[in-house]
N, C-alpha and C positions, 0 to 999 in steps of 0.2 A: 569565419562564418558562424552564425548562431546555430545552436542545437535546440531542437524541440523534441522532447520525449512524449510518447503517447501511451496512455493506459486507459482501457475501456472494458466494458462488459459486452461489447458488440459482437464478438465472435468474428469469423472470417467468411461465413457462408453468405452473408448479405453485403451490400456495397457500402455500408455506413462508414467503415474505416477509410476506404478509398475516397469517399466523398469528402471527408474531413481533410485528408491529405491534399486533395485537389483544391479546396478552398485555401488552405495554407499556402500552397505553391503559387496560386493565382496572385495572392497579395505579397508573398515573400519568396520569390523563386530561388533565392540563395540559401534558404533555411535547410538545414540538414535534419532529417527526421530519424528518431530512434524509437522503434517499437519495443516497449517494455513488455506488454501483454495485452491481448484482446480476448483472453480466455477467463477473465474474472467471472465467477458465477453471476447470473443476472441479478441485478439490484443488491449485490452483496457488498455493502459499504465497508464492512469489517475486513473482508478479504482484500479489497482495493487499498484500504489504509495500510495493511501489512505489506502488500506488494510494493507500494510506493516507498514506504519507510525503508524497506530492505534494499531497494535499488538505488535510492537517492544518493548515498555516499559515493557511488561508483561512477556517476556521470560527471562530465566536465563542468567546472565552475562556470556559472553564467547560463546554464541550461534552463530553458523554459519548460516546465513540467505541466503538460496538458492532461488532465485526468477527468474522465467522464464516466462515473458510475452514479446515476442520478435518478433514483426512484421518485424524487419529488419534482421532476421536471415539469414546468408549467405552473407550479404552485407558488406560494409566497416565499419559498426558500430563496436565498440570495445567490446571485452569480458573483464571484469574486476573483480578484487577482491579488496575489500576496508576494511581497519581496522578502527574501531572506539574505543572509550574508553570501550565499553561494548560488543564488538563482531566483527563479520566479515559479509560483504555483498558480495555475489557472483552472477553475472548475467550479462546481457547486459547493456552497458552504453547508455541508451536511456531515462534517466530521471526517471526511476522507483524508484531509491533510493533517489530522491530529498527530499521527505517528511521526511525521517529518517535523512538525512544529514542536514536539516534545524534545527533539534533539537539536533543532536549529531554529531558534526563536524568530518570529516574524518581526521585520523592521518596519513594514508599512503594509497597508491593505486598502483596497478600494472596492466599492460595489460597482459592478459593470452595468451602469445605467445610462450610458451615453450612446444612443443608437448610431451616431456617425461612425463608430468603430465596430459596428456589427456588420454582418453580410447584408442585412436588410432591416429597415426600421420596423418591419412586421414579422418578427421571427416565429417559426413554428412553435407551437406549444409542446411539441414532443421531441424536438431535435435541436436543443440549444448547443449541442456539440458542434453542429454545422454552422448555425446562424449567429452564435455569440462567442463561444469559447475558442473555436479554431481561428476566427478572424482576430480576436484579441491576442492570441499567441503569436500570430503573424505580425501584428502591429508591434508587439514587444520585440520580436526578432528584427524588425526594421528600425528599432531605436526610439520608438514613441515612448516618452516617459510614463511610468506607472500612473502618476498623478493626473495625466491627461485622459485616462481611460474611464474614470468614474469618480464618484464622491468618496472622500476618505472615510475609512472605518477605524474605530478603535480596535486594535488587534486583540485586546482582551475580550472583545465581544464575538470573536470568531467561534463558530460551533466546534466544540471539543467532544470527542468520543473516545473513551479508553476502557479497556478491560479492567476489572478489579486488580490491584497490584499484587504481585506474588508476596508471600509471607515467609520470613525466616522463622523457624521453630527450633526448639531445643534439640530435637533428634533428627532434624532435616529441614525441609522447606516444602511449600505448597503453592501450586499455581494452576494453570489451566492450558488447554490446547487453544492457541490463538489462530492457528492456520493449519490447513492440511494441503500439502503440495501435490503435484501431479503424480508423484510416486507413492502417495498414500502415507508419507511421513507426517507424524503429528508434531508440529513445531510449537513448543510451549512458550510461555512468557517467563520461564525461569532462566535467568542469566547463566551462561556457561561458567562464568568465573566463580559462581557460588559453589560449584562442585569440584573445581580444580584442586588437585592435591588431596582429595578425599576418596575413601572407598564408599560407594553408594549404590543403591538400587532404586528403581522407580516403581510406583504402583499406579495403575490406571484401570478403572472399572473393577477394582478388587483383585487385579491380576499383578503379580510381581514380575518385574522385568529387570534383568541384570544389566549393569553398565559395562560398556566397552569403549575403546578409543576409535575403532573403525568397524565398518560393516563386516569385513573379512574375518574378524575375530569370532563371529557367530557361525553356527551351523546354518546351512541353507534352509530357509524357512523360519529361522528363529527370530522372535521379536526381541529387540534390544533397545537400550537407552544409550545415547551418546550426545556429545556437543557437536552440533552441525556447523556448516560453513558460515552461517549468519550469527553465530555466537550464542544460540539458544539451546537448551536441553531439548532433545527430540526423541520421540518414540518411533522406532523404525523396524523394518523387517528385512533381513538379509535376502535379497532377490525376491522380495514379495511386497505386499501392500499392507502395512500395519493397520491402517484404518479399517480395511475390510476384515483383516484377520481377527481383530479384537472388537470391532464394532463401535469404536469411539468416534466422536464428532467434535466439531469446534465448540468450545465452551466447557467440555468435560474436564473435571478436576484431575490433576496429576500431582502425586505426592512423591517426594524424594526422601529416602531414609538413609541416614548415615549407618555404616556398618564397620565393625572393627574398631 
């Protein structure tokens, strides 16, 4: 049975997520749905990009990833479906899929411009998740070929959005906070393997932060630097919220300095 993952900024207070699930199950009752998150900050494409990129490797091969964080809904931005070696991506062409595509190249892509595969030929200008993306995900789950869903796109023309790459330097490396999770951990774009086997400390907002292997190595309330579960250098606080404690935000610079 096919899996469909869902990632949105809809929250759970309103019925929007449930409506999308209802549309999917109406067209594809056998589809199994996996909620990745519906807590993406509103219109935050960068946060959605990071969340999908982080979750993607852990889902079953063949999963259809339906992602709707769409500040340009109703505009000229394209609605797309993309095939990779391990599944499909369905959503707006606004850079949301950039993180996944940097790791798993697109094999084919189509613009979703064939109304017979939508919920209605007159979709809402504010809810393409219900009227275009959810039906297309369901049709893919039913085995409809990607090429049937719309006109082909050159995968090189898909919208890409990336943070400036981290830089290796003589005495360390430099990057930035690419995401802040629910716990207030600042997840940088510095690969963890860059610091493996080294003595190092981090600096953020002019504040030095010592490196550890685990949260428990720090005092309660101490801000620390470590390599997190997703393989990135993180700025964390033992039993606290590092983002609030230091006042950093997404995009702030993080510098790592070798010691010893």
